[in-house]
N, C-alpha and C positions, 0 to 999 in steps of 0.2 A: 560607252559599252566598251568593256573590257575583253582581253583576249579569252577569259574563261567563259564570257557568254557567248562566244563563238565556238567553243572548243566542242569537238565530236567525241564521244566517250568510245574507246576502243573495247571491242567485243571480241571474243573468241580466245582460243588458246594459242599463245604464241611461244609456247616450251619447244616445238619443233624446230621454230625459226632461231631461238636463242641458242640451242644445241648444236645447229647448223654452224652459226657464228663462232661460237666457242671452239669447235672442231677445226674451222678454218684457222683460227687464230693460233691453235695449238701445232698444225701442220705447217704454219709458217707461210701461208698462202693469202698473204695480205702486202699491203705496201709498208714496209717497216719505216718508221721516220727516225730522225736523229734523237727524238724523245723517248721513242720505243727503246732504243740501243742504249740510251743513257740510263733508262729505269733498269733495264735488263743488267747492266753492269753493275748499277748501285746496288741491286739485289744481290749479286754475288759478294757484297761486303765492302766496297768503296765508298764512294759518294756521287754527288753532281755537283760540279763546278760550273757556275753560270759565268761567263766572261761577256762582260758590258761593254762593247764598243761604242756603238751609236749614242751620240749626243743629244738626240731629241728626247726631252722629258717623257714623253708619252710611252717611248718604248723602254726608257729605263724603269719608270712605274710599272711596267708589265714584267720587267726583271725582278723587283722587288716584291711584287704580289705573287709571282710563280715560287720564288724563294721561301716567302712565308708560309704559302700553303703546303710546300714538299715539307718543310720544316716541322709545321704542325701535323703532317701526317706521318712524321718520325723519319724520314729520309735524312740523311746527312747531306748539308748543303754548303758550298762556299761561293759567295760573290766575290768575283774580282772586276774591279772598276779599272778600264783601260782605254787607250785612244779618246776619241772625242769626248766621250762620257765623262772624262776627269774634270771636263770644265763645267759640269753639274754640280760641283763641290758647293759653292753658295747656296743653290737650292737644297741639297741635301742635308746642309747644317741648319738651314731657317725652319725652326720648329713649327712655324705657322703656315708653311706651304704644304700641299698634298704630298710633295716627294719628301720632305723633311719628315713629316708624321711616319711615313712608311719607312723610310731609312732608321728612325730612331727604333722602330720595333725590331727592324733587322740587326741593328748594331746590339740590342737588347738581347737579342736571341743567340747572339754569337755566331752569326752567319757571314759578316762582312769579312772575307778573307783580306781585303786590302786595296790599296790604289796603286797604280803603276808610279813609280818615281818618275821615270823620263816624261812621260805624258802628263802628269801634274805639273811638272816644272815648265814644259811648253805651253800648257795651258793657264799658267800663272796661279795654279791652287795649291802647290806645294806648301807654302808657309799655312795656310788654312787647315789643310789637311794634318801638318805636323802639329799644330796647337790643339786640334781635337783629339790626337793620338790615334789616328786610323794609320794602321800598318801599312808602310810602305814596301811594294814588292819590286824588286829589282834584280833577281838572279840570272836575268838573260839579258846581258848588255843593257842594263837599264829598266827593263821589262819584266814582267811576270812571265815564267816560264810554264807555258801548258803542260810540258812533257813532265815537269815536277809533279804537277798535280796528277798526271796519268800515272807516273811511278807509285803516288801514295794511293793508288786504285780509284782515283776520281774518273768519271766520265765527263766531257766536257761538250757543253752547249754554249754556242756563241750567239751575241745579238748585236 
């Protein structure tokens, strides 16, 4: 028996509840998350830069999924691969891996801003990244500068 078999149909008029939620949101009487702030900044003309530091493949998969989703919905997106995430380069370049497939889509969409030069060197993935032609970012003592993205109007979300 599936979830639909147990579903209870909603009845009634929910317009008043919907209007209250919209009004609360408009007044700002809700908890604003970093994603809310990033989307608000992006709507003012910049973009959203997703800085991926975490080296866990599951976390990075969510970076790629969210970046592709935002891009598909018309937002300007830049994925910056930093820190321990630079160690994922072999998986990202393996077209048969789940990460590799999504990375290829993000790369084709032009939303991979680049990889931290210093961290890629430390992780031992610099040569692979260079051979693939991934942009190496190093404008802040060998690392990508978040401020450089902010200056260009990007909101920053870190993973």
